[in-house]
C-alpha positions as a printed NumPy array, in Angstrom:
array([[ -9.222,   5.669, -15.223],
       [-12.449,   4.48 , -13.658],
       [-15.401,   6.613, -12.675],
       [-14.575,   6.208,  -8.976],
       [-10.923,   7.094,  -9.542],
       [-12.006,  10.226, -11.414],
       [-14.302,  11.197,  -8.544],
       [-11.561,  10.566,  -5.993],
       [ -9.055,  12.601,  -7.972],
       [-11.417,  15.536,  -8.445],
       [-12.407,  15.505,  -4.782],
       [ -8.749,  15.327,  -3.723],
       [ -7.862,  18.329,  -5.888],
       [-10.757,  20.308,  -4.446],
       [-10.008,  19.364,  -0.848],
       [ -6.295,  20.113,  -1.212],
       [ -7.124,  23.504,  -2.736],
       [ -9.373,  24.317,   0.223],
       [ -6.7  ,  23.06 ,   2.613],
       [ -4.128,  25.353,   1.018],
       [ -6.477,  28.337,   1.031],
       [ -7.738,  27.887,   4.596],
       [ -4.698,  26.208,   6.176],
       [ -7.108,  23.619,   7.638],
       [ -4.75 ,  20.71 ,   8.22 ],
       [ -7.576,  18.396,   9.327],
       [ -9.806,  18.682,   6.269],
       [ -8.294,  15.703,   4.441],
       [ -8.853,  13.479,   7.474],
       [-12.393,  14.784,   7.976],
       [-13.36 ,  14.127,   4.346],
       [-11.631,  10.732,   4.479],
       [-13.665,   9.763,   7.55 ],
       [-16.915,  10.641,   5.794],
       [-15.88 ,   8.642,   2.738],
       [-14.715,   5.665,   4.767],
       [-18.103,   5.483,   6.481],
       [-19.999,   5.571,   3.211],
       [-17.807,   4.191,   0.406],
       [-14.561,   2.35 ,   0.975],
       [-13.907,   2.367,  -2.775],
       [-14.17 ,   6.149,  -3.075],
       [-12.228,   6.541,   0.172],
       [ -9.304,   4.584,  -1.27 ],
       [ -9.399,   6.499,  -4.563],
       [ -9.455,   9.807,  -2.66 ],
       [ -6.599,   8.863,  -0.335],
       [ -4.511,   7.552,  -3.222],
       [ -4.973,  10.823,  -5.098],
       [ -4.115,  12.856,  -1.983],
       [ -0.911,  10.831,  -1.493],
       [  0.036,  11.181,  -5.162],
       [ -0.48 ,  14.949,  -5.178],
       [  1.429,  15.3  ,  -1.903],
       [  4.289,  13.208,  -3.284],
       [  4.442,  15.355,  -6.413],
       [  4.614,  18.564,  -4.362],
       [  7.42 ,  17.139,  -2.231],
       [  9.317,  15.908,  -5.278],
       [  8.978,  19.248,  -7.075],
       [ 10.127,  21.099,  -3.96 ],
       [ 13.228,  18.904,  -3.797],
       [ 13.84 ,  19.329,  -7.526],
       [ 13.595,  23.115,  -7.236],
       [ 16.013,  23.184,  -4.302],
       [ 18.512,  21.027,  -6.236],
       [ 18.203,  23.288,  -9.27 ],
       [ 18.678,  26.402,  -7.123],
       [ 21.763,  24.876,  -5.519],
       [ 23.209,  23.978,  -8.906],
       [ 22.594,  27.497, -10.219],
       [ 24.247,  29.042,  -7.139],
       [ 27.225,  26.721,  -7.517],
       [ 27.562,  27.629, -11.196],
       [ 27.492,  31.36 , -10.414],
       [ 30.128,  30.938,  -7.709],
       [ 32.64 ,  29.527, -10.191]])
């Protein structure tokens, strides 16, 4: 992983943690706008990391719901 990708990933983790803690749904876009104005490379690394982390959360949520449904179905038998 490159230096810029590492920076983007770390920043994404930090921003998403603040977003979760504060429920500020605009923070990702605000940080992205600052990055886009100053470094398109870091902006892309940041946005990629945000999308990856968001995709993982959605996938894990779906996986947990499928597992819960399977456990409920098994208990009902």
